[in-house]
C-alpha positions, 0 to 999 in steps of 0.5 A: 500500500505504501508503494502505491501511495508513493507512486501516486504522489510521485506521478502527481508531482511529475504531472504538475511539473509537466503542466507547468510549461506549455507545449506550444512553440516559442523561440526567441534569442536576443543579446545584448539585453541592455540594448533594449531598455524595456527588456533590460528592465524586465530582466533585472528589476523586480516586478517589471514585465514587458511584451515582445511582439513582431512588427514589420521585420522587427521585434517590438518590446513594450512595457506598461512602465514606459508606454510612450517608448517602444524598443525596436529590434530589427531582425537579423538575417538568421532570425528571418530564416529560422521562423522564430515563433513568439508563442501561440499563433505568434501573438507575443510573449510576456518576459519579466522578473516576478516579485514573488519567487517560485516555491522552493526558490530563494530568489526570483528568476526571469519568467516567460508567459504567452501574451495570449489569454490561455482560457480564451484559447482553451475554452473558445479556440481563439487567440486573444492578446492580453494587455500588460498593466503596471504592477505586474498584471495582464488583463483579457478584454474578452473574458474579463480575467486578470492574471498576476504575473508576479505569482506565476500567471494565476488568475487574480480576478474573474472566473476560475480557469487556467493560469497563463501558458508558460515557456522555458526561459534563461537569462544570463546576466553576465553575457546579457543573453535572453533565450526562450526556447519551447519546442 
């Protein structure tokens, strides 16, 4: 009986770890992060987040902290050919450094979410872009949910549902390289 209980608890904890990250494709790499002030602030300042979207052959990086300023990063030839994918349907990504560290972590690490509402996608099979707000939240105008980016993308207002889709991310402060890769 003890073996069965242990195997169930191990399986459920593994399932939780698996469900934490999305299966959708996301791929983005940028160096040096300091060349894009909105992205740099999101990677180095607690509670700061920015969105990364695609414009005409360039990445657009916006922050609710500086709404009048957009960092524009032209694509390199490699990025144009590598089919870099910015999350679900190419809507975009949210990158930031949450105030609240993950459970069992001593300090916060850079985190990445999809810029699309996970509940509109799951419930209605539509892709709806979220709006970032100052203070570390994102809202969906369609389902009226607010997500807490500082607390693992959980719903803080609105109907119950799924947390935001999350992607694997690595930020190396010494080389100032940000890599998001979810294949």
